[in-house]
C-alpha positions in Angstrom: 203.1 107.6 200.9 201.1 105.5 198.5 198.0 107.5 199.2 199.9 110.7 198.5 200.7 109.4 195.0 197.0 108.5 194.5 195.8 111.9 195.6 198.0 113.6 193.1 196.6 111.5 190.4 199.5 109.4 189.4 197.9 106.5 187.6 200.3 104.9 185.2 203.8 105.0 183.8 205.5 106.4 180.7 209.1 105.5 180.0 211.1 108.1 178.1 214.4 107.0 176.5 215.5 110.5 175.8 218.3 111.4 178.1 218.0 114.9 179.5 220.6 117.6 178.9 220.0 120.0 181.8 218.9 119.8 185.4 216.3 122.0 187.0 217.6 124.6 189.5 215.8 125.5 192.7 214.5 128.7 190.9 212.9 126.8 188.0 209.2 126.2 188.1 208.6 122.5 188.2 205.7 120.8 186.3 202.7 120.0 188.6 203.3 116.2 188.7 206.9 116.6 189.6 206.2 119.2 192.3 203.6 117.0 193.8 205.9 113.9 193.9 208.9 115.9 195.3 207.2 118.6 197.5 210.5 119.5 199.1 212.2 120.0 195.8 214.2 117.8 193.5 217.0 115.7 195.0 220.5 116.8 194.0 221.4 115.6 190.6 217.8 115.1 189.4 217.0 116.1 185.9 213.6 116.9 184.6 213.1 115.0 181.3 209.6 116.2 180.6 206.5 117.2 182.6 206.0 113.6 183.9 209.6 112.2 184.1 212.7 112.7 186.3 216.1 111.2 185.6 218.9 110.6 188.1 222.5 109.6 187.7 222.7 110.4 184.0 219.8 108.1 183.2 220.7 105.2 185.4 217.4 105.7 187.2 214.3 107.1 185.6 211.1 107.8 187.5 207.9 108.1 185.5 205.0 109.8 187.3 201.9 110.2 185.0 199.9 108.2 182.6 200.3 108.6 178.8 198.8 107.1 175.7 202.3 105.7 175.0 202.3 103.6 178.2 202.5 99.9 177.3 203.3 98.3 180.7 206.7 97.0 179.6 210.2 97.4 181.0 212.9 98.5 178.5 215.6 96.0 177.7 218.5 96.0 180.3 216.4 97.7 183.0 214.9 96.6 186.3 211.5 98.2 186.7 209.3 98.6 189.7 205.7 99.7 189.4 203.4 101.3 192.0 200.5 99.1 191.1 199.8 95.5 190.1 199.9 94.4 186.5 202.8 96.8 185.6 200.7 100.0 186.1 201.0 103.2 188.1 204.2 105.2 188.6 207.4 103.4 187.6 211.0 103.5 188.7 213.4 102.0 186.1 217.0 101.1 187.1 219.7 100.6 184.5 223.0 100.3 186.3 224.0 98.2 189.3 226.3 101.1 190.3 223.9 104.1 190.4 226.3 106.2 192.5 229.3 105.7 190.1 231.7 104.5 192.8 232.3 101.2 191.0 230.4 99.2 193.6 227.0 97.5 193.1 225.4 98.8 196.3 221.9 98.6 197.6 220.0 101.6 196.1 217.5 103.1 198.5 214.2 103.9 196.8 213.3 107.0 199.0 215.6 109.5 197.2 213.6 108.7 194.0 210.2 109.0 195.7 209.5 105.3 195.4 209.9 104.0 198.9 207.2 101.5 200.0 205.3 101.7 196.8 206.1 98.7 194.7 203.4 96.2 193.7 204.8 94.6 190.6 208.3 94.3 189.0 210.2 93.2 185.9 213.9 92.3 185.8 214.6 92.8 182.1 218.4 92.2 182.6 220.6 89.1 182.2 221.7 89.4 185.8 220.0 88.8 189.2 218.5 91.6 191.3 217.0 91.7 194.8 214.7 94.1 196.5 214.5 94.5 200.3 211.9 95.6 202.8 214.3 98.1 204.5 216.9 100.7 203.3 220.4 99.5 202.5 219.2 96.0 201.9 217.9 95.4 205.4 215.0 93.2 206.4 213.3 90.7 204.2 214.8 90.3 200.8 213.3 88.9 197.6 215.0 87.7 194.5 214.4 88.9 190.9 216.0 86.3 188.6 217.2 87.4 185.2 214.5 88.1 182.6 211.6 87.5 184.9 208.6 89.5 186.0 205.9 89.4 188.7 202.7 91.2 188.0 201.6 91.2 191.7 203.9 90.7 194.7 201.1 89.6 196.9 199.4 91.2 199.9 202.4 90.5 202.3 205.0 92.1 200.1 202.9 94.9 198.6 204.2 98.4 199.3 207.2 97.0 201.2 210.2 97.7 198.9 212.7 100.2 200.3 215.9 99.2 198.4 217.0 97.4 195.3 220.3 95.8 194.3 221.3 94.8 190.8 224.1 92.2 190.7 226.8 91.7 188.1 226.0 88.0 187.7 223.1 85.5 187.4 224.2 83.2 190.2 223.1 85.2 193.3 219.5 84.1 193.4 
């Protein structure tokens, strides 16, 4: 999947803090970058923010697809961010809530629905709580801790492109 992103020219991330007001229907023409990242159409509940950005769960997850002059390689305060490439570059998925589904439970969030499965090479936990990422969906397989307010600019060759799920906790005593 990483090569698919590379082929469509996704090189860096842009984070947009503007929350969208409307979602794209199946009949709407999608911008090129979004069509390429989601060739089978947008997942249910996805909202197109701009030509390079898709929001999910009312802004709880934001996926940035294309480079911009505004990209600064940072993770917004109170988000956990995953990047496609080392040194906080490439496409970015930013998670705000531990409960993305809205059911009141801080579950494992699978990265595949957001087009970010097996892509992560660097991360930044810019929250005051612990987070973990796992090799497999639903928190299966090898797990790695992301302590509060820490970052890792390269996960290393063993962990590169392995993240399939992410969990944000409600405390800082899990890791």
